[in-house]
N, C-alpha and C positions, 0 to 999 in steps of 0.2 A: 156888173162885171160880165162877162160872158159868162155864158150858162156851164158850159166846158172847162172853163178855168176855173171855177170851187169849189167840186167832186177835182178836180186834176192836184190844186193846192193841198187836199185836207191827206188825199194821200201820200206827198214827200213823208210825213212828222213819221206815217209805222216804215215806208220805204227805208227812212236816215237808221233806224232803234234797230231793226231787221241786219242792216248792213255792219251796226257797229259790233250784237250779238254774233252776228256770223262770223267776225275776226277777233272777238273775244276781247272788245277791246272796252273801255271804263270811259265814261262823265268826262271822269279830269285826265285821263287821256285824250281823249279829240281834243280837250282843250290845247290843253297842251300843244297839240303838233295844227291845232287849228285856227291859234287864236280867240278863239269866240268861247264866250264865259258859260259856266255847266250849267246854270241861270237857263242860257237864253238856250244851251243846245236841249238842257231837258224839256222847254216850251216845246222848241219843234219839234221835239219826238213824239212829246204829248198833244199836238196839234194844237195848243194855246196862243201859240206863235205863229204871222203866217210868213212863212222861208221868202225868202231875197235874194236877187243875185248875188250880192253883200256875201250874205251868210251861205248861200248853195256855194260859190263857185270852189270856196276851200274844201267846202264839206266834199266835195267831187275829186278835187287833186288827193283828198289824204283815202280817200276811199276807194280807187284806183276805177270811176265808174265817169261815164258823160255826165252832160246835164239832163240830158234827154233821159237818159237811165232814171234818174232821181227822180222828176216828174213824170215820168209815164210818156215821153212826146210819142204823138202817134210814127209808122214808118214813112221815112220817105222814099221808099223806094229803089233806095239806095240796097245793092245783093253784098257790100260789100258790108264786115265784121271789123270794129274797130275794138281794138282792146287796148289797154292801157296799162302800162305794165307798171308795178308796185315796188320801190324798194325796202327789203325790212331785215335787218340782219343779216348787212351787205350782199343779201342777197337778191337780185331779178326774176320778182318773182310776173308773170304773165299769166292771167287769169284766161282758161281757154272757156269754161262755161260764164253764161250769163244768168243765171235765173236763185235764187239764196235756198236752200237749204239742199237738201239729198248727198248724195257726191260731187264736188267739187272737181276737173281737173286745173291742173295749172304745170306752164311752159315755166320751168325754171333754170338760171342762171347766176354759179356765182364762178367769178372773177379769182382769179389765182390773189391767195394771199389777201383776201378781204375781209376773210373773217379773223380772228383770233387764233394763232396758234397754235392755244389752249384749247382741245375741246369743252364747251360745257355744257355737258348735254341737259335737256329738259323732257319734260311730260303734261300729255293733254291728252284728253279724251280723243280719241278715234280711232280711226286703222287707216293705213296708208297703203299707198302700194305706189312702188318709184321704179322706169327704168330709164338709163341711160344712153342719151344719142351721141354725146362727141364727151372725151378727155373722160376723164378719170378720179370717180368722185368716193372719195375717205367718207366712209358712214360708221358711228359707234352707234353701237345698241345692247345696250350691258354691258355687260363684259367681255361682248365681241366688237372687233377695232378691224374693218374689212377694206377694200379696194372693192371697185366694179368699175368694170371698164366696156366702153361700146353696146348694147347687145345685151347686158344681164340685169336682171329684173331681180325686183326684193317686196316684200309687205312685211308690216311689221302692225302691233298694237302698240296704238302712240304714246297707251299707261307706262311704257318702259321705257327708261330713259335713253335720250336718245339726239343725232348728232351728224350735220355736212356740213361738209367741205371738199374744197379743191386739195384735191393728192398731189401734186405738182405743180408745176411754176404755170402751169394749162388752165383756160377756165377747163368747166365742166359744165352741161346743159343735160337738162335729164323732164322725162313728166313724171307729173307726181297727180292720183287721183285719190282725196281724198276725204272721207266720211267720217264727221263730224262724231255719228250717230253708234259708230262703227257697225257702219255699211261695210260688205269686204263690198271688194274691184268684180268680183263675180265668186262660181257657186265651185264650190272642192267637191268634188268626187269623194264618195266613204268608200275604201272596199266592202270589197264581198262578204259580209258576213260565210263564215267556213262552215262548207255542210253538216250537221250533229249524225250522220247516218254512217 
């Protein structure tokens, strides 16, 4: 085996585990999406099973990454960024960041009527900032039911029940910055303390 190939293949398992955890997906969910058994996925992540092309192709597709990213292939000198959209809950999510951890950036497109008309707000750990590019975004946050237009932004703690959808018969496009551990998209300025004199 090529001297460089062994360490590259050994690093695939931790990458697969990080991708799965980053997306808050269980081994059972990943198994259902790829057709790969839970035990094989577990052994791939732990490094006790060598990755093969037959295993890596469906995993790359489900995670929305390239094979090069899974095996940490050396750069080819091509400056283009090859982003792979992922469809999740009726939303098309285009990851704009390529690293795991920290604040993640996405461009999200929600086609009209792609999501149920009856909103189903969810919660999860994190903090999110969003900015509407095109269309109108229906945004439910707790007891608030809002419609955001192009140029409007919102930020919120994702532990508050929330839901997104197209507000009308047009698709909506927006940017999302998401920090899983509650990282903020920017620093907030605090008002100056009143002078006690």
